C-alpha positions as CSV (number, residue, x, y, z in Angstrom):
1,M,29.1,153.7,184.7
2,I,31.7,151.3,183.2
3,L,32.3,147.9,184.7
4,D,35.4,146.2,183.1
5,G,34.7,148.2,179.9
6,L,30.9,147.7,180.0
7,K,28.5,150.6,180.0
8,L,25.7,150.1,182.5
9,I,21.9,150.5,181.9
10,A,19.5,149.4,184.6
11,L,15.8,148.7,185.1
12,I,14.5,150.2,188.4
13,G,11.2,149.1,190.0
14,D,9.6,146.9,192.6
15,P,9.3,144.0,191.8
16,V,11.8,143.4,189.0
17,E,13.1,139.8,189.6
18,H,11.0,138.3,186.8
19,S,11.6,141.0,184.2
20,L,12.4,139.9,180.7
21,S,14.2,143.2,179.9
22,P,17.7,142.1,180.9
23,A,17.6,139.0,178.6
24,M,16.0,141.1,175.8
25,H,18.5,144.0,175.9
26,N,21.6,142.0,176.6
27,A,20.8,139.8,173.6
28,A,20.5,142.9,171.5
29,F,23.8,144.3,172.8
30,G,25.5,141.0,172.0
31,T,24.1,140.8,168.5
32,L,25.4,144.3,167.7
33,G,28.7,143.7,169.4
34,L,28.1,146.6,171.9
35,S,29.9,146.8,175.2
36,Y,26.8,147.4,177.3
37,V,25.2,145.5,180.2
38,Y,21.6,145.7,181.4
39,L,20.7,144.9,185.0
40,A,17.4,144.7,186.9
41,L,17.6,146.5,190.2
42,R,14.9,146.3,192.8
43,V,14.2,149.8,194.1
44,P,11.4,150.2,196.7
45,Q,9.4,153.5,196.6
46,A,11.3,154.9,199.6
47,A,14.6,154.5,197.8
48,L,13.8,156.1,194.5
49,A,15.5,159.4,195.1
50,D,18.7,157.5,196.2
51,A,18.6,155.3,193.1
52,V,18.4,158.3,190.8
53,S,21.2,160.0,192.7
54,S,23.3,156.8,192.3
55,A,22.6,156.8,188.6
56,R,24.2,160.2,188.4
57,T,27.1,159.4,190.6
58,L,27.9,156.2,188.7
59,N,27.4,157.9,185.4
60,M,25.0,155.2,184.1
61,V,24.1,155.4,180.4
62,G,20.4,155.3,181.3
63,M,17.5,153.5,182.9
64,N,14.2,151.8,182.3
65,V,11.6,152.8,184.9
66,T,8.8,150.4,185.8
67,H,6.0,150.1,188.5
68,P,5.7,151.9,190.9
69,H,8.1,154.7,189.8
70,K,6.9,155.9,186.4
71,I,5.1,159.0,187.8
72,N,7.1,159.6,191.0
73,I,10.4,159.9,189.1
74,L,9.3,163.0,187.1
75,G,10.4,165.5,189.7
76,L,13.8,163.8,190.1
77,L,15.0,164.3,186.5
78,D,16.6,167.3,184.8
79,E,14.4,167.4,181.7
80,L,11.4,165.6,180.1
81,D,11.0,164.8,176.5
82,K,7.8,165.9,174.9
83,S,6.4,162.4,175.1
84,A,7.0,162.1,178.9
85,S,5.9,165.7,179.5
86,M,2.5,165.2,177.8
87,V,1.8,161.8,179.3
88,G,3.1,162.6,182.8
89,A,5.0,159.4,183.2
90,V,8.5,158.2,182.4
91,N,9.7,154.7,181.4
92,T,13.1,155.6,179.9
93,V,15.9,157.8,181.2
94,K,19.0,158.8,179.3
95,N,22.1,160.3,180.8
96,D,22.9,163.1,178.4
97,G,26.2,164.5,179.4
98,G,25.3,164.4,183.1
99,R,21.7,165.6,182.6
100,L,19.0,162.9,183.2
101,V,16.3,163.2,180.5
102,G,13.1,161.3,180.8
103,Y,11.2,159.8,177.9
104,N,8.1,157.6,177.5
105,T,8.2,154.8,174.9
106,D,5.2,152.8,176.4
107,G,2.6,154.4,174.2
108,A,4.5,154.3,170.9
109,G,5.5,150.7,171.7
110,A,1.9,149.7,172.3
111,V,0.8,151.4,169.1
112,R,3.5,149.6,167.1
113,A,2.3,146.3,168.6
114,L,-1.4,147.0,167.8
115,E,-0.6,148.1,164.3
116,S,1.2,144.8,163.7
117,E,-2.1,143.1,164.5
118,V,-4.8,145.3,162.9
119,G,-3.0,147.8,160.6
120,K,-4.0,151.4,160.7
121,L,-5.7,152.5,163.9
122,A,-7.4,155.7,162.7
123,G,-11.2,155.4,163.1
124,R,-11.1,152.4,165.4
125,K,-12.8,152.3,168.8
126,A,-11.0,151.1,171.9
127,L,-11.7,150.4,175.6
128,L,-8.7,150.9,177.8
129,L,-8.7,149.3,181.3
130,G,-6.5,151.3,183.7
131,A,-5.3,154.9,184.3
132,G,-1.8,154.4,185.7
133,G,1.5,155.2,184.1
134,A,1.4,152.7,181.3
135,A,-2.3,153.4,180.6
136,R,-1.7,157.1,180.4
137,A,1.0,156.6,177.7
138,I,-1.1,154.2,175.7
139,A,-4.1,156.5,175.9
140,F,-2.3,159.5,174.6
141,S,-0.7,157.5,171.7
142,L,-4.1,156.0,170.7
143,V,-5.9,159.3,170.5
144,R,-3.1,160.8,168.5
145,K,-3.5,157.9,166.1
146,G,-7.2,158.8,165.7
147,V,-8.7,156.1,167.9
148,K,-12.0,156.9,169.7
149,L,-11.2,156.0,173.3
150,T,-13.1,154.9,176.4
151,I,-11.4,154.5,179.7
152,A,-12.4,152.3,182.6
153,N,-10.6,152.4,186.0
154,R,-11.3,151.1,189.5
155,T,-10.8,154.6,190.9
156,A,-13.1,156.8,188.9
157,S,-11.3,160.0,189.8
158,K,-8.1,158.8,188.1
159,A,-10.0,158.0,184.9
160,L,-11.6,161.5,185.0
161,E,-8.2,163.1,185.6
162,L,-6.7,161.1,182.7
163,A,-9.5,162.2,180.4
164,A,-9.0,165.8,181.4
165,A,-5.3,165.5,180.7
166,I,-5.9,164.1,177.3
167,K,-8.4,167.0,176.6
168,R,-5.7,169.5,177.6
169,G,-2.8,167.9,175.9
170,A,-4.4,166.4,172.7
171,G,-7.6,168.3,172.4
172,V,-9.6,165.1,172.3
173,D,-12.6,164.0,174.3
174,V,-12.6,160.5,175.8
175,E,-15.4,158.7,177.6
176,Q,-15.2,157.1,181.0
177,V,-17.1,154.1,182.4
178,S,-17.0,152.2,185.7
179,I,-15.5,148.7,185.9
180,S,-18.8,147.2,186.9
181,R,-19.7,144.1,184.8
182,K,-22.8,145.9,183.4
183,E,-21.0,149.0,182.2
184,L,-17.9,147.1,180.9
185,T,-20.2,144.7,178.9
186,K,-22.0,147.6,177.4
187,A,-18.8,149.5,176.5
188,I,-17.2,146.4,175.0
189,K,-20.1,145.9,172.6
190,Q,-19.3,149.3,171.1
191,V,-15.5,148.8,170.5
192,D,-13.3,146.7,168.4
193,I,-10.2,146.8,170.6
194,L,-10.0,146.0,174.3
195,I,-6.7,146.7,176.1
196,N,-5.9,145.7,179.7
197,A,-3.3,148.2,181.0
198,T,-3.8,147.2,184.7
199,T,-1.8,144.5,186.6
200,V,-4.9,142.4,187.0
201,G,-4.0,138.8,186.0
202,M,-0.3,139.3,186.5
203,Y,1.8,136.6,188.2
204,P,1.1,135.3,190.9
205,N,-2.6,136.3,190.7
206,I,-3.0,134.5,187.3
207,N,-6.6,133.6,187.7
208,R,-7.9,137.2,188.0
209,T,-9.6,139.1,185.2
210,L,-11.9,142.1,184.8
211,V,-13.6,140.7,181.7
212,T,-14.9,137.2,181.0
213,A,-15.9,135.5,177.8
214,G,-19.6,136.4,178.1
215,M,-18.8,140.1,178.0
216,M,-16.8,139.9,174.7
217,H,-17.7,139.4,171.0
218,R,-16.1,137.8,168.0
219,G,-15.2,141.1,166.3
220,L,-12.9,142.1,169.2
221,L,-9.1,142.3,169.4
222,V,-8.1,141.8,173.0
223,N,-4.6,143.0,174.0
224,D,-3.3,142.4,177.5
225,I,-0.1,144.3,178.4
226,V,0.6,141.8,181.1
227,Y,3.1,139.2,179.9
228,E,3.6,137.1,183.1
229,P,2.0,134.7,182.2
230,L,1.9,135.2,178.4
231,Q,-1.5,133.7,178.1
232,T,-3.4,135.6,180.8
233,R,-6.9,134.7,182.1
234,L,-8.2,137.6,180.1
235,L,-6.7,136.3,176.8
236,R,-8.0,132.8,177.6
237,E,-11.5,134.2,178.1
238,A,-11.2,136.1,174.9
239,K,-10.4,133.0,173.0
240,K,-13.5,131.3,174.4
241,A,-15.5,134.2,173.0
242,G,-13.9,133.8,169.6
243,A,-12.1,137.1,169.8
244,R,-8.6,137.7,168.5
245,T,-5.9,138.1,171.0
246,A,-2.5,139.8,171.3
247,T,-0.1,139.1,174.2
248,G,1.8,141.7,176.2
249,L,5.1,140.6,174.5
250,G,4.6,142.9,171.5
251,M,4.4,146.1,173.6
252,L,7.3,145.0,175.8
253,V,9.5,144.4,172.8
254,H,8.6,147.5,170.9
255,Q,8.9,149.9,173.8
256,G,12.2,148.2,174.7
257,A,13.4,148.7,171.1
258,L,12.5,152.4,171.2
259,S,14.4,152.7,174.6
260,F,17.4,151.0,173.0
261,D,17.4,153.5,170.1
262,I,17.4,156.4,172.6
263,W,20.4,155.0,174.7
264,V,22.5,153.6,172.0
265,G,21.7,155.7,168.9
266,K,21.4,152.5,166.8
267,Q,18.3,150.7,165.5
268,A,17.4,147.9,167.8
269,P,17.3,144.3,166.5
270,V,13.6,143.7,167.2
271,R,13.5,140.1,166.2
272,V,16.5,139.2,168.4
273,M,14.9,141.0,171.4
274,A,11.5,139.2,170.8
275,A,13.2,135.8,170.6
276,A,15.2,136.5,173.8
277,A,12.1,137.6,175.7
278,K,10.3,134.4,174.6
279,R,13.2,132.2,175.7
280,E,13.3,133.9,179.1
281,L,9.6,133.4,179.6
282,Q,10.0,129.7,178.8
283,R,13.0,129.5,181.2
284,Q,10.7,130.9,183.9
285,G,7.9,128.5,183.0
286,K,5.5,131.3,182.1
287,A,5.3,131.0,178.3
């Protein structure tokens, strides 16, 4: 879609009003002198099919897809990239000559963010909290990097299904544990990376966490993909335990940069995007 010469890209999800993506991408477009605009559109679950149809009708350049649509959108697209097909979730859509193609940059974005903190991931052990769309992408990317993975999820059947999907798609066995305090504590002792890929601790429920300081150790890197607030309860607890921490901003920026590359065909200005995301967080009072 073109508005006064501007090509349109949109984020669809529910909620989206506090998203940092518009500030991040529009700063990138401005820096590179590109005639694009990025909007956040609230799309309830019942309106997803209509939203995808509208994207076709309006000839939008592409979309980002966030909660709760990353899995449900699969059947509404014309084609899936290998990354999205393997993971079973989409966070990026490109309009390729009228065909809507789904991609997943969440996992690769998370890996880039983690590698910036710890270097090579091969041989490391990680506990992943969650089994939803983002968690699936992260899980596949981690095992493909040689990480020994354990998954914990509130609904055990979803963790088992994800483990089975990883076995089928990547040929790798992963362990599953419950989210009981006892089992999580035991699992955390055996890993050097803990990743929260759930919405626990996200605004407005900022005092919630699945893991507290007494369950962690000093040799741990704790990464929370939640970035609203930037310093989540989980990360505050990790600091009390003497563990290293990484905010969700890294994954957000890197997955966004990869999406940018897909839509525009140019390398994203990552530092510009990171700075814009931080400024928007500060503006919202959540930095």
